[in-house]
Structure formats: C-alpha cells, structure tokens
All heavy atoms as a GROMACS GRO file, in nm:
protein
  516
    1MET      N    1   0.081  -0.120   0.000
    1MET     CA    2   0.000   0.000   0.000
    1MET      C    3   0.086   0.127   0.000
    1MET      O    4   0.041   0.228  -0.046
    1MET     CB    5  -0.086  -0.002   0.126
    1MET     CG    6  -0.235   0.018   0.115
    1MET     SD    7  -0.310   0.038  -0.041
    1MET     CE    8  -0.469  -0.018  -0.002
    2SER      N    9   0.208   0.121   0.054
    2SER     CA   10   0.290   0.241   0.062
    2SER      C   11   0.331   0.291  -0.077
    2SER      O   12   0.348   0.411  -0.096
    2SER     CB   13   0.414   0.216   0.148
    2SER     OG   14   0.502   0.127   0.082
    3GLY      N   15   0.349   0.198  -0.174
    3GLY     CA   16   0.381   0.241  -0.310
    3GLY      C   17   0.268   0.320  -0.372
    3GLY      O   18   0.290   0.419  -0.440
    4PHE      N   19   0.146   0.278  -0.348
    4PHE     CA   20   0.028   0.348  -0.401
    4PHE      C   21   0.014   0.485  -0.338
    4PHE      O   22  -0.012   0.583  -0.407
    4PHE     CB   23  -0.097   0.265  -0.378
    4PHE     CG   24  -0.222   0.332  -0.428
    4PHE    CD1   25  -0.248   0.344  -0.564
    4PHE    CD2   26  -0.315   0.386  -0.340
    4PHE    CE1   27  -0.362   0.406  -0.611
    4PHE    CE2   28  -0.429   0.448  -0.385
    4PHE     CZ   29  -0.452   0.458  -0.522
    5SER      N   30   0.034   0.493  -0.205
    5SER     CA   31   0.021   0.622  -0.138
    5SER      C   32   0.132   0.717  -0.180
    5SER      O   33   0.113   0.838  -0.187
    5SER     CB   34   0.019   0.604   0.013
    5SER     OG   35   0.142   0.549   0.058
    6SER      N   36   0.251   0.660  -0.211
    6SER     CA   37   0.361   0.743  -0.257
    6SER      C   38   0.330   0.802  -0.395
    6SER      O   39   0.357   0.919  -0.420
    6SER     CB   40   0.489   0.660  -0.264
    6SER     OG   41   0.594   0.736  -0.316
    7VAL      N   42   0.271   0.721  -0.482
    7VAL     CA   43   0.233   0.770  -0.615
    7VAL      C   44   0.125   0.876  -0.602
    7VAL      O   45   0.130   0.980  -0.670
    7VAL     CB   46   0.185   0.652  -0.704
    7VAL    CG1   47   0.124   0.704  -0.833
    7VAL    CG2   48   0.299   0.557  -0.732
    8THR      N   49   0.030   0.855  -0.515
    8THR     CA   50  -0.076   0.953  -0.494
    8THR      C   51  -0.019   1.084  -0.440
    8THR      O   52  -0.058   1.193  -0.486
    8THR     CB   53  -0.181   0.897  -0.395
    8THR    OG1   54  -0.231   0.774  -0.446
    8THR    CG2   55  -0.296   0.994  -0.377
    9ALA      N   56   0.074   1.074  -0.347
    9ALA     CA   57   0.136   1.194  -0.291
    9ALA      C   58   0.214   1.269  -0.398
    9ALA      O   59   0.209   1.392  -0.405
    9ALA     CB   60   0.227   1.156  -0.175
   10MET      N   61   0.286   1.198  -0.482
   10MET     CA   62   0.363   1.262  -0.589
   10MET      C   63   0.270   1.328  -0.692
   10MET      O   64   0.301   1.434  -0.744
   10MET     CB   65   0.453   1.159  -0.658
   10MET     CG   66   0.574   1.123  -0.578
   10MET     SD   67   0.678   1.268  -0.558
   10MET     CE   68   0.720   1.253  -0.388
   11LYS      N   69   0.156   1.267  -0.718
   11LYS     CA   70   0.060   1.328  -0.811
   11LYS      C   71   0.008   1.460  -0.754
   11LYS      O   72  -0.009   1.557  -0.828
   11LYS     CB   73  -0.056   1.232  -0.839
   11LYS     CG   74  -0.020   1.120  -0.934
   11LYS     CD   75  -0.140   1.032  -0.964
   11LYS     CE   76  -0.103   0.922  -1.061
   11LYS     NZ   77  -0.217   0.839  -1.098
   12LYS      N   78  -0.015   1.464  -0.624
   12LYS     CA   79  -0.060   1.588  -0.560
   12LYS      C   80   0.047   1.694  -0.568
   12LYS      O   81   0.018   1.812  -0.593
   12LYS     CB   82  -0.099   1.562  -0.415
   12LYS     CG   83  -0.228   1.486  -0.400
   12LYS     CD   84  -0.265   1.468  -0.254
   12LYS     CE   85  -0.395   1.391  -0.240
   12LYS     NZ   86  -0.434   1.373  -0.100
   13VAL      N   87   0.173   1.655  -0.548
   13VAL     CA   88   0.284   1.750  -0.557
   13VAL      C   89   0.295   1.805  -0.699
   13VAL      O   90   0.310   1.926  -0.719
   13VAL     CB   91   0.416   1.683  -0.513
   13VAL    CG1   92   0.536   1.771  -0.546
   13VAL    CG2   93   0.414   1.650  -0.366
   14VAL      N   94   0.286   1.719  -0.798
   14VAL     CA   95   0.294   1.763  -0.938
   14VAL      C   96   0.179   1.856  -0.971
   14VAL      O   97   0.198   1.959  -1.037
   14VAL     CB   98   0.297   1.640  -1.032
   14VAL    CG1   99   0.279   1.683  -1.178
   14VAL    CG2  100   0.426   1.563  -1.015
   15GLN      N  101   0.060   1.824  -0.925
   15GLN     CA  102  -0.056   1.910  -0.949
   15GLN      C  103  -0.034   2.048  -0.887
   15GLN      O  104  -0.063   2.150  -0.950
   15GLN     CB  105  -0.182   1.845  -0.893
   15GLN     CG  106  -0.307   1.923  -0.917
   15GLN     CD  107  -0.429   1.857  -0.854
   15GLN    OE1  108  -0.419   1.767  -0.773
   15GLN    NE2  109  -0.547   1.903  -0.893
   16GLN      N  110   0.018   2.052  -0.764
   16GLN     CA  111   0.043   2.179  -0.698
   16GLN      C  112   0.151   2.259  -0.771
   16GLN      O  113   0.139   2.380  -0.789
   16GLN     CB  114   0.084   2.157  -0.551
   16GLN     CG  115   0.110   2.284  -0.474
   16GLN     CD  116  -0.014   2.371  -0.458
   16GLN    OE1  117  -0.124   2.322  -0.450
   16GLN    NE2  118   0.007   2.501  -0.455
   17LEU      N  119   0.257   2.192  -0.816
   17LEU     CA  120   0.363   2.262  -0.889
   17LEU      C  121   0.312   2.317  -1.021
   17LEU      O  122   0.351   2.428  -1.062
   17LEU     CB  123   0.481   2.167  -0.912
   17LEU     CG  124   0.562   2.133  -0.787
   17LEU    CD1  125   0.664   2.024  -0.819
   17LEU    CD2  126   0.630   2.256  -0.729
   18ARG      N  127   0.226   2.244  -1.089
   18ARG     CA  128   0.168   2.295  -1.214
   18ARG      C  129   0.082   2.418  -1.188
   18ARG      O  130   0.083   2.514  -1.265
   18ARG     CB  131   0.085   2.186  -1.282
   18ARG     CG  132   0.169   2.082  -1.349
   18ARG     CD  133   0.084   1.980  -1.420
   18ARG     NE  134   0.170   1.882  -1.488
   18ARG     CZ  135   0.130   1.764  -1.525
   18ARG    NH1  136   0.006   1.725  -1.505
   18ARG    NH2  137   0.214   1.681  -1.584
   19LEU      N  138   0.007   2.414  -1.079
   19LEU     CA  139  -0.076   2.529  -1.043
   19LEU      C  140   0.011   2.651  -1.014
   19LEU      O  141  -0.015   2.760  -1.063
   19LEU     CB  142  -0.162   2.495  -0.920
   19LEU     CG  143  -0.247   2.607  -0.864
   19LEU    CD1  144  -0.364   2.636  -0.957
   19LEU    CD2  145  -0.298   2.572  -0.726
   20GLU      N  146   0.118   2.631  -0.937
   20GLU     CA  147   0.207   2.742  -0.903
   20GLU      C  148   0.284   2.794  -1.024
   20GLU      O  149   0.316   2.912  -1.032
   20GLU     CB  150   0.302   2.699  -0.792
   20GLU     CG  151   0.233   2.677  -0.659
   20GLU     CD  152   0.326   2.625  -0.551
   20GLU    OE1  153   0.449   2.628  -0.571
   20GLU    OE2  154   0.275   2.580  -0.447
   21ALA      N  155   0.316   2.706  -1.118
   21ALA     CA  156   0.388   2.748  -1.238
   21ALA      C  157   0.303   2.839  -1.326
   21ALA      O  158   0.355   2.923  -1.399
   21ALA     CB  159   0.433   2.626  -1.318
   22GLY      N  160   0.172   2.826  -1.317
   22GLY     CA  161   0.083   2.907  -1.398
   22GLY      C  162   0.056   3.045  -1.340
   22GLY      O  163  -0.005   3.129  -1.406
   23LEU      N  164   0.102   3.072  -1.219
   23LEU     CA  165   0.078   3.202  -1.157
   23LEU      C  166   0.179   3.305  -1.206
   23LEU      O  167   0.295   3.274  -1.230
   23LEU     CB  168   0.088   3.190  -1.005
   23LEU     CG  169  -0.014   3.099  -0.937
   23LEU    CD1  170   0.016   3.091  -0.787
   23LEU    CD2  171  -0.155   3.148  -0.960
   24ASN      N  172   0.132   3.428  -1.218
   24ASN     CA  173   0.222   3.537  -1.254
   24ASN      C  174   0.284   3.593  -1.126
   24ASN      O  175   0.212   3.631  -1.033
   24ASN     CB  176   0.146   3.648  -1.327
   24ASN     CG  177   0.095   3.602  -1.461
   24ASN    OD1  178   0.157   3.517  -1.525
   24ASN    ND2  179  -0.017   3.656  -1.505
   25PRO      N  180   0.416   3.603  -1.121
   25PRO     CA  181   0.479   3.657  -1.000
   25PRO      C  182   0.453   3.807  -0.985
   25PRO      O  183   0.440   3.879  -1.084
   25PRO     CB  184   0.628   3.629  -1.021
   25PRO     CG  185   0.644   3.616  -1.168
   25PRO     CD  186   0.513   3.564  -1.221
   26VAL      N  187   0.440   3.850  -0.861
   26VAL     CA  188   0.419   3.991  -0.831
   26VAL      C  189   0.533   4.036  -0.741
   26VAL      O  190   0.571   3.964  -0.646
   26VAL     CB  191   0.284   4.012  -0.758
   26VAL    CG1  192   0.264   4.157  -0.720
   26VAL    CG2  193   0.170   3.964  -0.845
   27LYS      N  194   0.589   4.151  -0.769
   27LYS     CA  195   0.697   4.203  -0.686
   27LYS      C  196   0.643   4.231  -0.546
   27LYS      O  197   0.528   4.271  -0.528
   27LYS     CB  198   0.755   4.331  -0.745
   27LYS     CG  199   0.831   4.307  -0.873
   27LYS     CD  200   0.895   4.435  -0.923
   27LYS     CE  201   0.976   4.408  -1.047
   27LYS     NZ  202   1.042   4.530  -1.096
   28VAL      N  203   0.728   4.210  -0.447
   28VAL     CA  204   0.688   4.232  -0.308
   28VAL      C  205   0.649   4.377  -0.286
   28VAL      O  206   0.551   4.406  -0.215
   28VAL     CB  207   0.803   4.190  -0.212
   28VAL    CG1  208   0.769   4.227  -0.069
   28VAL    CG2  209   0.831   4.042  -0.225
   29SER      N  210   0.720   4.470  -0.346
   29SER     CA  211   0.688   4.612  -0.329
   29SER      C  212   0.549   4.643  -0.383
   29SER      O  213   0.473   4.721  -0.323
   29SER     CB  214   0.793   4.699  -0.396
   29SER     OG  215   0.801   4.668  -0.534
   30GLN      N  216   0.512   4.581  -0.495
   30GLN     CA  217   0.379   4.604  -0.553
   30GLN      C  218   0.272   4.540  -0.466
   30GLN      O  219   0.166   4.599  -0.442
   30GLN     CB  220   0.371   4.549  -0.695
   30GLN     CG  221   0.237   4.573  -0.762
   30GLN     CD  222   0.204   4.720  -0.776
   30GLN    OE1  223   0.289   4.799  -0.815
   30GLN    NE2  224   0.082   4.757  -0.744
   31ALA      N  225   0.297   4.419  -0.416
   31ALA     CA  226   0.200   4.352  -0.330
   31ALA      C  227   0.181   4.432  -0.201
   31ALA      O  228   0.068   4.445  -0.152
   31ALA     CB  229   0.247   4.211  -0.298
   32ALA      N  230   0.289   4.486  -0.145
   32ALA     CA  231   0.278   4.566  -0.023
   32ALA      C  232   0.199   4.694  -0.048
   32ALA      O  233   0.117   4.734   0.035
   32ALA     CB  234   0.417   4.598   0.031
   33ALA      N  235   0.223   4.757  -0.161
   33ALA     CA  236   0.149   4.880  -0.194
   33ALA      C  237   0.001   4.849  -0.212
   33ALA      O  238  -0.085   4.926  -0.166
   33ALA     CB  239   0.206   4.942  -0.321
   34ASP      N  240  -0.031   4.738  -0.279
   34ASP     CA  241  -0.171   4.699  -0.298
   34ASP      C  242  -0.238   4.668  -0.164
   34ASP      O  243  -0.353   4.706  -0.140
   34ASP     CB  244  -0.182   4.578  -0.390
   34ASP     CG  245  -0.144   4.608  -0.533
   34ASP    OD1  246  -0.135   4.727  -0.569
   34ASP    OD2  247  -0.121   4.510  -0.608
   35LEU      N  248  -0.166   4.600  -0.076
   35LEU     CA  249  -0.220   4.567   0.055
   35LEU      C  250  -0.244   4.692   0.138
   35LEU      O  251  -0.348   4.707   0.203
   35LEU     CB  252  -0.126   4.472   0.128
   35LEU     CG  253  -0.169   4.425   0.266
   35LEU    CD1  254  -0.302   4.351   0.260
   35LEU    CD2  255  -0.062   4.336   0.327
   36LYS      N  256  -0.151   4.785   0.132
   36LYS     CA  257  -0.167   4.911   0.206
   36LYS      C  258  -0.288   4.988   0.154
   36LYS      O  259  -0.369   5.039   0.232
   36LYS     CB  260  -0.041   4.996   0.191
   36LYS     CG  261  -0.047   5.127   0.263
   36LYS     CD  262   0.079   5.208   0.244
   36LYS     CE  263   0.067   5.344   0.308
   36LYS     NZ  264   0.185   5.428   0.282
   37GLN      N  265  -0.304   4.994   0.022
   37GLN     CA  266  -0.418   5.064  -0.037
   37GLN      C  267  -0.549   4.998   0.005
   37GLN      O  268  -0.645   5.066   0.040
   37GLN     CB  269  -0.404   5.067  -0.188
   37GLN     CG  270  -0.517   5.139  -0.258
   37GLN     CD  271  -0.503   5.135  -0.409
   37GLN    OE1  272  -0.413   5.072  -0.463
   37GLN    NE2  273  -0.594   5.202  -0.478
   38PHE      N  274  -0.554   4.865   0.003
   38PHE     CA  275  -0.675   4.793   0.043
   38PHE      C  276  -0.709   4.823   0.189
   38PHE      O  277  -0.825   4.847   0.223
   38PHE     CB  278  -0.655   4.643   0.022
   38PHE     CG  279  -0.770   4.561   0.072
   38PHE    CD1  280  -0.883   4.543  -0.007
   38PHE    CD2  281  -0.766   4.502   0.197
   38PHE    CE1  282  -0.990   4.468   0.040
   38PHE    CE2  283  -0.872   4.426   0.244
   38PHE     CZ  284  -0.984   4.409   0.165
   39CYS      N  285  -0.607   4.821   0.276
   39CYS     CA  286  -0.630   4.848   0.418
   39CYS      C  287  -0.682   4.989   0.441
   39CYS      O  288  -0.772   5.010   0.522
   39CYS     CB  289  -0.502   4.824   0.498
   39CYS     SG  290  -0.454   4.650   0.507
   40LEU      N  291  -0.624   5.085   0.370
   40LEU     CA  292  -0.669   5.223   0.387
   40LEU      C  293  -0.810   5.244   0.333
   40LEU      O  294  -0.888   5.322   0.390
   40LEU     CB  295  -0.571   5.317   0.318
   40LEU     CG  296  -0.433   5.329   0.384
   40LEU    CD1  297  -0.341   5.414   0.298
   40LEU    CD2  298  -0.444   5.385   0.524
   41GLN      N  299  -0.847   5.173   0.228
   41GLN     CA  300  -0.981   5.187   0.172
   41GLN      C  301  -1.087   5.124   0.261
   41GLN      O  302  -1.202   5.166   0.262
   41GLN     CB  303  -0.988   5.123   0.033
   41GLN     CG  304  -0.918   5.201  -0.074
   41GLN     CD  305  -0.919   5.126  -0.206
   41GLN    OE1  306  -0.951   5.009  -0.213
   41GLN    NE2  307  -0.880   5.196  -0.313
   42ASN      N  308  -1.050   5.021   0.338
   42ASN     CA  309  -1.148   4.946   0.416
   42ASN      C  310  -1.132   4.964   0.566
   42ASN      O  311  -1.190   4.887   0.643
   42ASN     CB  312  -1.138   4.797   0.380
   42ASN     CG  313  -1.177   4.772   0.237
   42ASN    OD1  314  -1.289   4.796   0.197
   42ASN    ND2  315  -1.082   4.726   0.157
   43ASP      N  316  -1.056   5.065   0.608
   43ASP     CA  317  -1.032   5.082   0.752
   43ASP      C  318  -1.158   5.119   0.829
   43ASP      O  319  -1.171   5.086   0.946
   43ASP     CB  320  -0.921   5.182   0.778
   43ASP     CG  321  -0.954   5.322   0.728
   43ASP    OD1  322  -1.055   5.340   0.658
   43ASP    OD2  323  -0.875   5.415   0.759
   44GLN      N  324  -1.257   5.180   0.766
   44GLN     CA  325  -1.380   5.217   0.838
   44GLN      C  326  -1.465   5.095   0.870
   44GLN      O  327  -1.553   5.101   0.956
   44GLN     CB  328  -1.461   5.320   0.759
   44GLN     CG  329  -1.521   5.270   0.631
   44GLN     CD  330  -1.427   5.280   0.511
   44GLN    OE1  331  -1.309   5.309   0.527
   44GLN    NE2  332  -1.480   5.258   0.393
   45HIS      N  333  -1.441   4.982   0.805
   45HIS     CA  334  -1.517   4.860   0.830
   45HIS      C  335  -1.442   4.761   0.918
   45HIS      O  336  -1.492   4.653   0.944
   45HIS     CB  337  -1.551   4.790   0.697
   45HIS     CG  338  -1.627   4.877   0.602
   45HIS    ND1  339  -1.753   4.924   0.628
   45HIS    CD2  340  -1.593   4.928   0.482
   45HIS    CE1  341  -1.794   4.997   0.527
   45HIS    NE2  342  -1.699   5.003   0.437
   46ASP      N  343  -1.322   4.798   0.963
   46ASP     CA  344  -1.239   4.706   1.041
   46ASP      C  345  -1.274   4.718   1.189
   46ASP      O  346  -1.251   4.821   1.251
   46ASP     CB  347  -1.091   4.739   1.020
   46ASP     CG  348  -0.999   4.634   1.078
   46ASP    OD1  349  -1.044   4.555   1.163
   46ASP    OD2  350  -0.881   4.632   1.039
   47PRO      N  351  -1.329   4.612   1.248
   47PRO     CA  352  -1.368   4.620   1.390
   47PRO      C  353  -1.248   4.634   1.484
   47PRO      O  354  -1.264   4.680   1.596
   47PRO     CB  355  -1.443   4.489   1.416
   47PRO     CG  356  -1.406   4.399   1.305
   47PRO     CD  357  -1.366   4.484   1.190
   48LEU      N  358  -1.128   4.597   1.440
   48LEU     CA  359  -1.011   4.615   1.525
   48LEU      C  360  -0.972   4.762   1.535
   48LEU      O  361  -0.912   4.805   1.633
   48LEU     CB  362  -0.892   4.534   1.471
   48LEU     CG  363  -0.910   4.382   1.475
   48LEU    CD1  364  -0.792   4.314   1.409
   48LEU    CD2  365  -0.927   4.333   1.617
   49LEU      N  366  -1.008   4.841   1.434
   49LEU     CA  367  -0.977   4.984   1.436
   49LEU      C  368  -1.092   5.067   1.490
   49LEU      O  369  -1.071   5.165   1.561
   49LEU     CB  370  -0.942   5.031   1.294
   49LEU     CG  371  -0.817   4.970   1.231
   49LEU    CD1  372  -0.803   5.017   1.087
   49LEU    CD2  373  -0.694   5.004   1.312
   50THR      N  374  -1.216   5.030   1.455
   50THR     CA  375  -1.331   5.112   1.493
   50THR      C  376  -1.400   5.064   1.618
   50THR      O  377  -1.479   5.138   1.676
   50THR     CB  378  -1.434   5.113   1.378
   50THR    OG1  379  -1.477   4.979   1.353
   50THR    CG2  380  -1.375   5.172   1.251
   51GLY      N  381  -1.374   4.941   1.660
   51GLY     CA  382  -1.443   4.887   1.776
   51GLY      C  383  -1.575   4.823   1.737
   51GLY      O  384  -1.624   4.841   1.625
   52VAL      N  385  -1.632   4.749   1.829
   52VAL     CA  386  -1.757   4.679   1.805
   52VAL      C  387  -1.858   4.729   1.907
   52VAL      O  388  -1.828   4.738   2.025
   52VAL     CB  389  -1.738   4.527   1.819
   52VAL    CG1  390  -1.870   4.454   1.799
   52VAL    CG2  391  -1.634   4.477   1.722
   53SER      N  392  -1.979   4.761   1.859
   53SER     CA  393  -2.080   4.807   1.953
   53SER      C  394  -2.122   4.691   2.042
   53SER      O  395  -2.119   4.575   2.002
   53SER     CB  396  -2.201   4.863   1.877
   53SER     OG  397  -2.268   4.759   1.812
   54SER      N  398  -2.158   4.722   2.163
   54SER     CA  399  -2.193   4.616   2.258
   54SER      C  400  -2.319   4.540   2.217
   54SER      O  401  -2.336   4.425   2.253
   54SER     CB  402  -2.212   4.675   2.398
   54SER     OG  403  -2.317   4.770   2.398
   55SER      N  404  -2.405   4.602   2.139
   55SER     CA  405  -2.527   4.532   2.098
   55SER      C  406  -2.502   4.428   1.989
   55SER      O  407  -2.575   4.331   1.977
   55SER     CB  408  -2.631   4.633   2.049
   55SER     OG  409  -2.583   4.701   1.935
   56THR      N  410  -2.397   4.447   1.908
   56THR     CA  411  -2.368   4.353   1.800
   56THR      C  412  -2.250   4.262   1.830
   56THR      O  413  -2.215   4.179   1.747
   56THR     CB  414  -2.340   4.428   1.669
   56THR    OG1  415  -2.227   4.513   1.688
   56THR    CG2  416  -2.460   4.508   1.625
   57ASN      N  417  -2.189   4.276   1.947
   57ASN     CA  418  -2.071   4.196   1.981
   57ASN      C  419  -2.114   4.056   2.023
   57ASN      O  420  -2.177   4.037   2.127
   57ASN     CB  421  -1.994   4.264   2.095
   57ASN     CG  422  -1.866   4.191   2.128
   57ASN    OD1  423  -1.834   4.089   2.069
   57ASN    ND2  424  -1.794   4.245   2.224
   58PRO      N  425  -2.081   3.953   1.945
   58PRO     CA  426  -2.121   3.817   1.982
   58PRO      C  427  -2.039   3.761   2.099
   58PRO      O  428  -2.075   3.660   2.156
   58PRO     CB  429  -2.096   3.737   1.854
   58PRO     CG  430  -1.988   3.811   1.784
   58PRO     CD  431  -2.010   3.956   1.818
   59PHE      N  432  -1.931   3.827   2.137
   59PHE     CA  433  -1.843   3.778   2.242
   59PHE      C  434  -1.859   3.854   2.374
   59PHE      O  435  -1.779   3.838   2.465
   59PHE     CB  436  -1.697   3.784   2.197
   59PHE     CG  437  -1.672   3.704   2.073
   59PHE    CD1  438  -1.654   3.767   1.950
   59PHE    CD2  439  -1.671   3.566   2.076
   59PHE    CE1  440  -1.632   3.693   1.836
   59PHE    CE2  441  -1.649   3.491   1.962
   59PHE     CZ  442  -1.629   3.555   1.842
   60ARG      N  443  -1.961   3.934   2.383
   60ARG     CA  444  -1.983   4.009   2.507
   60ARG      C  445  -2.020   3.911   2.620
   60ARG      O  446  -2.077   3.804   2.594
   60ARG     CB  447  -2.091   4.114   2.490
   60ARG     CG  448  -2.230   4.058   2.474
   60ARG     CD  449  -2.334   4.170   2.450
   60ARG     NE  450  -2.464   4.115   2.428
   60ARG     CZ  451  -2.511   4.071   2.312
   60ARG    NH1  452  -2.436   4.079   2.205
   60ARG    NH2  453  -2.632   4.023   2.302
   61PRO      N  454  -1.989   3.945   2.743
   61PRO     CA  455  -2.025   3.858   2.854
   61PRO      C  456  -2.176   3.841   2.862
   61PRO      O  457  -2.251   3.939   2.850
   61PRO     CB  458  -1.972   3.930   2.976
   61PRO     CG  459  -1.874   4.030   2.925
   61PRO     CD  460  -1.913   4.063   2.785
   62GLN      N  461  -2.220   3.722   2.882
   62GLN     CA  462  -2.363   3.695   2.891
   62GLN      C  463  -2.417   3.740   3.026
   62GLN      O  464  -2.352   3.726   3.128
   62GLN     CB  465  -2.390   3.546   2.872
   62GLN     CG  466  -2.346   3.492   2.737
   62GLN     CD  467  -2.424   3.553   2.623
   62GLN    OE1  468  -2.544   3.576   2.634
   62GLN    NE2  469  -2.356   3.583   2.513
   63LYS      N  470  -2.536   3.795   3.023
   63LYS     CA  471  -2.600   3.837   3.148
   63LYS      C  472  -2.656   3.713   3.218
   63LYS      O  473  -2.708   3.623   3.154
   63LYS     CB  474  -2.713   3.935   3.119
   63LYS     CG  475  -2.663   4.066   3.061
   63LYS     CD  476  -2.777   4.162   3.035
   63LYS     CE  477  -2.725   4.290   2.974
   63LYS     NZ  478  -2.831   4.382   2.940
   64VAL      N  479  -2.640   3.712   3.346
   64VAL     CA  480  -2.687   3.599   3.424
   64VAL      C  481  -2.827   3.630   3.472
   64VAL      O  482  -2.855   3.737   3.526
   64VAL     CB  483  -2.593   3.573   3.543
   64VAL    CG1  484  -2.646   3.459   3.628
   64VAL    CG2  485  -2.454   3.545   3.494
   65CYS      N  486  -2.917   3.538   3.454
   65CYS     CA  487  -3.053   3.554   3.498
   65CYS      C  488  -3.066   3.481   3.633
   65CYS      O  489  -3.040   3.361   3.643
   65CYS     CB  490  -3.150   3.495   3.397
   65CYS     SG  491  -3.322   3.511   3.447
   66SER      N  492  -3.102   3.553   3.734
   66SER     CA  493  -3.117   3.487   3.865
   66SER      C  494  -3.252   3.522   3.924
   66SER      O  495  -3.305   3.631   3.904
   66SER     CB  496  -3.004   3.532   3.958
   66SER     OG  497  -3.011   3.670   3.980
   67PHE      N  498  -3.308   3.427   3.994
   67PHE     CA  499  -3.436   3.448   4.062
   67PHE      C  500  -3.411   3.460   4.210
   67PHE      O  501  -3.331   3.385   4.268
   67PHE     CB  502  -3.529   3.328   4.036
   67PHE     CG  503  -3.570   3.318   3.891
   67PHE    CD1  504  -3.506   3.231   3.803
   67PHE    CD2  505  -3.673   3.398   3.842
   67PHE    CE1  506  -3.544   3.223   3.672
   67PHE    CE2  507  -3.711   3.389   3.711
   67PHE     CZ  508  -3.647   3.302   3.624
   68LEU      N  509  -3.479   3.551   4.270
   68LEU     CA  510  -3.463   3.569   4.416
   68LEU      C  511  -3.560   3.487   4.493
   68LEU      O  512  -3.662   3.450   4.481
   68LEU     CB  513  -3.478   3.716   4.454
   68LEU     CG  514  -3.370   3.804   4.395
   68LEU    CD1  515  -3.400   3.950   4.429
   68LEU    CD2  516  -3.233   3.766   4.445
   0.00000   0.00000   0.00000
C-alpha cells in the first residue's frame, strides 16, 4: 500500500507545482502597496480599528438571569 500512497502523494505534488507554475509573480513592493491601499480603503469597516458596539458583539459577557 505504501507504493500506491507514494504515487498519490507525488501526483498531488505535481498538481500543486503545475498550479504554481501558472501564476504570474508579483513584486513584493507592488504587493505591499496593494495591501496598504486595500487596508486604507477598508479601515472604516475594520472592527479592530473602529471597535464593536456592545449590541452587536457576539463575544460580550452573557448576562446571568437569577431568581430571588
């Protein structure tokens, strides 16, 4: 069975290499500039920068209901 799994693994590697060979490389400086532009355009929607209102925060502490 190990020979079959080895062939299967090699086929996956070849498939991944073919996929990567078809990609157009982008310079790091261009990718960084694009990322910076994207972040600046979408900063008003980023909850890490703007905060989350307590009414829409799914991670807010749950209120405890107690009966006296």
